[in-house]
TIGUZA-794027 format. One record per residue (C-alpha): residue in one letter; y, x, z. Coordinates in steps of 0.5 Angstrom, whole numbers, plus 2048, in hexadecimal, padded with zeros to 3 digits. Each point is the difference from the previous one (the first is absolute). Layout:
BEGIN
{atom A, {Y, X, Z}}
...
END
This chain:
BEGIN
{atom X, {800, 800, 800}}
{atom X, {807, 803, 7FE}}
{atom X, {806, 7FE, 805}}
{atom X, {807, 801, 800}}
{atom X, {804, 800, 806}}
{atom X, {807, 7FE, 7FF}}
{atom X, {803, 802, 807}}
{atom X, {807, 803, 801}}
{atom X, {7FE, 802, 807}}
{atom X, {7FD, 807, 7FE}}
{atom X, {7FC, 801, 806}}
{atom X, {7FD, 7F9, 800}}
{atom X, {7FE, 801, 7F9}}
{atom X, {7FD, 806, 800}}
{atom X, {7FC, 7FE, 806}}
{atom X, {7FD, 7FA, 7FD}}
{atom X, {7FF, 804, 7FA}}
{atom X, {7FC, 805, 804}}
{atom X, {7FC, 7FA, 803}}
{atom X, {7FE, 7FD, 7FA}}
{atom X, {7FE, 806, 7FC}}
{atom X, {7FB, 801, 806}}
{atom X, {7FD, 7F9, 7FE}}
{atom X, {7FF, 803, 7F9}}
{atom X, {806, 7FD, 7FC}}
{atom X, {805, 804, 7FC}}
{atom X, {807, 7FF, 802}}
{atom X, {807, 801, 7FD}}
{atom X, {806, 800, 804}}
{atom X, {807, 7FD, 7FE}}
{atom X, {806, 801, 805}}
{atom X, {805, 7FB, 7FD}}
{atom X, {7FF, 7FA, 7FB}}
{atom X, {803, 804, 7FA}}
{atom X, {7FA, 805, 800}}
{atom X, {7FB, 7FA, 802}}
{atom X, {802, 7FD, 7F9}}
{atom X, {7FF, 806, 7FC}}
{atom X, {7F9, 802, 803}}
{atom X, {7FE, 7F8, 7FF}}
{atom X, {802, 802, 7F9}}
{atom X, {7FC, 806, 7FF}}
{atom X, {7FA, 7FE, 804}}
{atom X, {7FB, 7FA, 801}}
{atom X, {7FF, 7FF, 808}}
{atom X, {7FB, 7FB, 803}}
{atom X, {805, 7FF, 806}}
{atom X, {807, 801, 801}}
{atom X, {802, 801, 808}}
{atom X, {807, 7FE, 7FF}}
{atom X, {806, 800, 805}}
{atom X, {804, 7FA, 7FF}}
{atom X, {807, 804, 802}}
{atom X, {7FF, 806, 7FB}}
{atom X, {807, 804, 7FE}}
{atom X, {801, 800, 7F9}}
{atom X, {7FD, 7FA, 7FD}}
{atom X, {7FE, 7FB, 805}}
{atom X, {7F9, 7FE, 802}}
{atom X, {801, 7F9, 7FE}}
{atom X, {802, 802, 7F9}}
{atom X, {7FA, 805, 7FF}}
{atom X, {7FB, 7FA, 802}}
{atom X, {804, 7FB, 7FB}}
{atom X, {7FF, 806, 7FB}}
{atom X, {7F8, 801, 801}}
{atom X, {7FF, 7F8, 800}}
{atom X, {805, 7FF, 7FA}}
{atom X, {7FC, 806, 7FC}}
{atom X, {7F9, 7FC, 802}}
{atom X, {7FE, 807, 803}}
{atom X, {7F9, 800, 803}}
{atom X, {803, 804, 806}}
{atom X, {7FF, 7FC, 807}}
{atom X, {806, 800, 804}}
{atom X, {800, 801, 808}}
{atom X, {807, 7FF, 802}}
{atom X, {803, 804, 806}}
{atom X, {806, 7FE, 804}}
{atom X, {803, 801, 807}}
{atom X, {801, 7F9, 800}}
{atom X, {7FA, 7FC, 803}}
{atom X, {803, 7F8, 800}}
{atom X, {7FC, 7FB, 7FC}}
{atom X, {806, 7FF, 7FC}}
{atom X, {800, 807, 7FE}}
{atom X, {7F8, 800, 7FE}}
{atom X, {801, 7F9, 7FC}}
{atom X, {806, 804, 7FC}}
{atom X, {7FC, 806, 7FF}}
{atom X, {7FA, 7FC, 7FE}}
{atom X, {804, 7FC, 7FB}}
{atom X, {802, 806, 7FD}}
{atom X, {7F9, 801, 7FD}}
{atom X, {7FE, 805, 806}}
{atom X, {7F8, 7FF, 801}}
{atom X, {800, 801, 807}}
{atom X, {806, 802, 805}}
{atom X, {7FF, 805, 806}}
{atom X, {806, 800, 806}}
{atom X, {802, 807, 803}}
{atom X, {7FD, 803, 804}}
{atom X, {7F9, 7FF, 7FE}}
{atom X, {7F9, 802, 802}}
{atom X, {7FE, 805, 7FB}}
{atom X, {7F9, 7FD, 800}}
{atom X, {803, 7F9, 7FE}}
{atom X, {804, 803, 7FA}}
{atom X, {7F9, 804, 7FE}}
{atom X, {7FC, 7F9, 800}}
{atom X, {806, 7FD, 7FC}}
{atom X, {800, 805, 7FB}}
{atom X, {7F9, 800, 7FF}}
{atom X, {800, 7F8, 800}}
{atom X, {805, 800, 7FA}}
{atom X, {7FD, 806, 7FC}}
{atom X, {7F9, 7FB, 800}}
{atom X, {804, 7FA, 7FD}}
{atom X, {7FF, 7FE, 7F9}}
{atom X, {804, 804, 7FB}}
{atom X, {800, 807, 805}}
{atom X, {7FB, 805, 7FE}}
{atom X, {7FC, 800, 806}}
{atom X, {7FA, 7FC, 7FF}}
{atom X, {7FA, 7FE, 804}}
{atom X, {7FA, 804, 800}}
{atom X, {7FF, 805, 7FA}}
{atom X, {7F9, 803, 7FD}}
{atom X, {7FC, 803, 7FA}}
{atom X, {7F9, 800, 801}}
{atom X, {7FE, 803, 807}}
{atom X, {807, 802, 801}}
{atom X, {804, 7FB, 805}}
{atom X, {807, 801, 802}}
{atom X, {804, 7FB, 805}}
{atom X, {807, 801, 800}}
{atom X, {802, 7FD, 806}}
{atom X, {7FB, 804, 805}}
{atom X, {801, 806, 7FC}}
{atom X, {7F9, 801, 7FF}}
{atom X, {7FC, 803, 7FA}}
{atom X, {7F8, 800, 7FF}}
{atom X, {7FC, 802, 7FB}}
{atom X, {7F8, 7FE, 800}}
{atom X, {802, 7FF, 808}}
{atom X, {803, 807, 801}}
{atom X, {807, 800, 803}}
{atom X, {804, 804, 7FC}}
{atom X, {805, 804, 804}}
{atom X, {806, 800, 7FB}}
{atom X, {807, 802, 801}}
{atom X, {806, 7FB, 800}}
{atom X, {802, 802, 7F9}}
{atom X, {7F8, 800, 7FD}}
{atom X, {7FF, 7F9, 803}}
{atom X, {807, 7FE, 7FC}}
{atom X, {7FD, 803, 7FA}}
{atom X, {7FA, 7FD, 800}}
{atom X, {803, 7F9, 802}}
{atom X, {804, 801, 7FA}}
{atom X, {7FA, 801, 7FB}}
{atom X, {7FC, 7FB, 803}}
{atom X, {806, 7FB, 7FF}}
{atom X, {800, 802, 7F9}}
{atom X, {7F9, 7FD, 7FF}}
{atom X, {7FE, 805, 7FB}}
{atom X, {807, 801, 7FC}}
{atom X, {803, 807, 800}}
{atom X, {805, 802, 805}}
{atom X, {805, 805, 7FE}}
{atom X, {801, 806, 804}}
{atom X, {808, 7FE, 800}}
{atom X, {7FE, 7F9, 803}}
{atom X, {7FC, 803, 805}}
{atom X, {805, 804, 802}}
{atom X, {805, 7FA, 800}}
{atom X, {7FB, 7FC, 804}}
{atom X, {7FE, 805, 805}}
{atom X, {805, 805, 801}}
{atom X, {807, 7FF, 802}}
{atom X, {806, 802, 7FC}}
{atom X, {801, 807, 803}}
{atom X, {7FA, 802, 7FD}}
{atom X, {801, 805, 7FA}}
{atom X, {7FE, 7FC, 7F9}}
{atom X, {7FD, 807, 7FD}}
{atom X, {7FC, 801, 806}}
{atom X, {7F8, 801, 7FF}}
{atom X, {7FF, 7FC, 807}}
{atom X, {7FD, 7FA, 7FC}}
{atom X, {7FB, 804, 7FD}}
{atom X, {7FE, 804, 806}}
{atom X, {7FF, 7F9, 804}}
{atom X, {7FC, 7FD, 7FB}}
{atom X, {7FB, 806, 800}}
{atom X, {800, 800, 808}}
{atom X, {7FE, 7F8, 7FF}}
{atom X, {7FB, 802, 7FB}}
{atom X, {7FC, 805, 804}}
{atom X, {800, 7FB, 806}}
{atom X, {7FE, 7FA, 7FC}}
{atom X, {7FA, 804, 7FE}}
{atom X, {7FB, 7FF, 7FA}}
{atom X, {800, 7FD, 7FB}}
{atom X, {807, 801, 7FF}}
{atom X, {804, 7F9, 7FF}}
{atom X, {807, 803, 7FF}}
{atom X, {801, 801, 7F8}}
{atom X, {805, 804, 7FD}}
{atom X, {803, 7FC, 7FA}}
{atom X, {803, 805, 7FB}}
{atom X, {808, 7FF, 800}}
{atom X, {7FF, 7FA, 804}}
{atom X, {7FE, 802, 807}}
{atom X, {7FA, 7FE, 805}}
{atom X, {7FC, 7FA, 800}}
{atom X, {7FA, 7FE, 804}}
{atom X, {7FA, 7FF, 7FC}}
{atom X, {7F9, 802, 7FF}}
{atom X, {7FF, 807, 7FB}}
END
């Protein structure tokens, strides 16, 4: 799952991002509304954690923009105002959920995961190919009953390939979906991660390299 945290309180934003990454999510940060809009233009996000009172472009306007573009991004709106009226206004703008500050981090994670599982977001139910099974919610993967010890990026790459249902996924798309925007686009990290994943999955190999197209899950 790829998440944008748009929050002008940098310490809070970085803390939220670090916590979400521990749950295997890819997280980008924006500290003002203008930066948030630019990132939304450049990347696809499953969930946007949106502070309503952002400087620059206001959070309300960002939410309206997401809705107007019929984006599949789900919006979790944050605000220091916690009255029923404020919640109703936020949801009325098109936000999918609303969380007042201060909040419990475990509740935020649960809400983000729930939004990511809704239709239209990339997160799905259990995935599989043959004897390979992956549960995105429990963050578990097995092959022939053997639990796979996968790093977060390896798990995310495997999930992307399984979601593609046998269609090739380019290295560029994997880089966008699994790594954050600070990653060097010319890095060999995708190839390295795929090679590690192949080794952990074992034989017979089910990750194929498709020339000029990327990688796919399938039989040799």
